[in-house]
C-alpha positions, 0 to 999 in steps of 0.5 A, spaced: 938 750 214 934 749 208 933 755 205 932 753 197 925 749 198 922 755 201 925 760 196 922 755 191 915 755 194 915 762 194 917 764 187 913 758 184 907 761 188 908 768 185 909 765 178 902 762 179 899 768 181 901 771 175 899 766 170 906 762 169 906 755 171 914 753 172 915 746 170 921 745 175 916 747 181 920 754 181 928 751 181 930 756 176 926 762 179 930 760 186 936 761 182 934 767 179 932 770 186 939 768 189 943 771 183 939 778 185 940 777 192 946 781 194 942 786 196 938 782 200 932 777 199 926 782 200 930 786 194 931 780 190 923 778 190 922 786 188 927 785 182 924 778 180 917 781 180 920 787 176 924 783 171 918 778 169 912 784 169 908 781 175 904 786 178 899 787 184 904 782 188 906 782 195 911 786 197 919 783 197 918 784 205 912 779 205 915 774 200 922 775 205 917 773 211 914 767 208 921 764 206 923 765 213 917 762 216 918 756 211 925 755 212 927 749 216 932 746 219 935 739 217 933 733 223 940 732 224 942 739 225 937 739 231 940 733 234 948 736 233 946 743 236 943 739 242 950 735 242 954 741 242 950 746 246 951 741 252 958 740 250 960 747 252 963 749 246 962 755 242 958 755 237 958 759 231 953 760 225 956 762 218 952 765 212 954 767 206 947 770 204 942 774 207 944 776 214 936 777 216 934 771 213 939 767 217 938 771 224 930 769 223 932 762 221 936 761 227 931 764 232 928 757 232 934 754 236 933 758 242 939 762 242 944 756 242 949 760 237 954 764 240 954 769 234 952 769 226 958 771 222 960 772 215 965 769 211 970 774 213 969 772 221 970 765 220 975 763 226 982 760 225 986 755 228 987 747 229 981 747 234 976 750 230 971 745 226 968 748 220 962 743 217 959 746 211 956 744 204 960 750 201 966 748 197 968 756 198 967 756 205 971 749 206 977 752 202 977 758 206 977 754 213 982 750 211 987 756 209 985 759 216 988 752 219 981 750 221 979 743 220 974 743 214 969 737 213 964 737 207 957 735 209 955 732 203 948 729 204 947 726 197 952 728 192 958 724 189 964 723 194 970 728 194 976 727 198 979 735 197 977 736 205 979 733 212 973 729 211 966 728 209 960 726 212 953 724 210 950 727 216 951 731 222 950 725 226 958 724 226 959 730 230 959 727 237 964 722 235 968 727 231 968 732 237 971 726 242 964 725 245 961 719 248 955 716 244 951 717 250 952 725 250 949 725 243 943 721 245 
């Protein structure tokens, strides 16, 4: 899921309402919200408003709701999810961030995920495939004996993991599924 663009859009709009015009379209504000988010995204927006002296803005819950609404799934994630759902395999989603945001975003997938786990709940063993953009998650998966594949949509290649994909379109082949199953 792509939360970053949604957080940036909400933070940018809040700044604009308070006579600020971030030239980076809210990227620095998004990073600050993420730094303030260990207590949850709604609380992070409240803290950001207090730090910047913004008055009369929407509540943190309203900002959270707008982020949840604007969060989108990558197109290849939808196709990969459909493939795995048809395969009968157990499908877990993992979040390192705001669990409420992940739960709201995952509703779009119609209950296809068996469970939402945090980093401590990551399964282990050679039969587990973990695909992530997070180096921390991949290192933990590898330490637990799982296959760790880096999803690297645009960055420079890295060879520190069991594999690297540019897209989730590589999932069916990795699971040994015929191409016709993915279509």
